[in-house]
C-alpha positions in Angstrom: -19.0 22.8 8.2 -15.3 22.3 7.6 -15.0 20.2 10.7 -17.8 18.0 9.5 -16.0 17.4 6.2 -12.8 16.6 8.1 -14.5 14.1 10.3 -16.2 12.4 7.4 -12.9 12.2 5.5 -11.1 10.7 8.6 -14.0 8.2 9.1 -13.8 7.1 5.5 -10.1 6.8 5.8 -10.4 4.6 8.9 -13.0 2.4 7.1 -10.8 2.0 4.2 -7.7 1.3 6.3 -9.3 -1.0 8.8 -12.2 -2.2 6.7 -10.9 -5.6 5.6 -10.1 -6.4 9.3 -13.7 -5.4 10.4 -15.7 -6.9 7.6 -14.8 -8.8 4.4 -17.5 -6.8 2.5 -15.5 -3.6 2.7 -13.0 -3.5 -0.2 -9.5 -2.2 0.1 -9.2 1.0 -1.8 -5.4 1.6 -1.7 -4.5 5.1 -3.0 -8.0 6.5 -2.3 -7.4 6.0 1.4 -4.1 8.0 1.4 -5.7 10.7 -0.8 -8.5 11.2 1.8 -6.0 11.3 4.6 -3.9 14.0 2.8 -7.0 16.1 2.1 -8.1 15.9 5.7 -4.7 16.9 7.0 -4.4 19.8 4.6 -7.9 21.0 5.7 -6.9 20.8 9.3 -3.7 22.7 8.8 -5.3 25.4 6.7 -8.1 25.8 9.3 -5.6 26.1 12.2 -3.6 28.7 10.2 -6.8 30.7 9.6 -6.7 30.5 5.9 -10.1 28.9 5.6 
């Protein structure tokens, strides 16, 4: 379940980061992209440490 959330966050981050290059319909979201990336990295680190 945790890995599913991590993958979804990373995919959303990639869409936000590369979205304007792929399609003009995808808006740039700025700070939301970085927030999603930080959440995904924190979840990965906590999972590797065995906290979650």
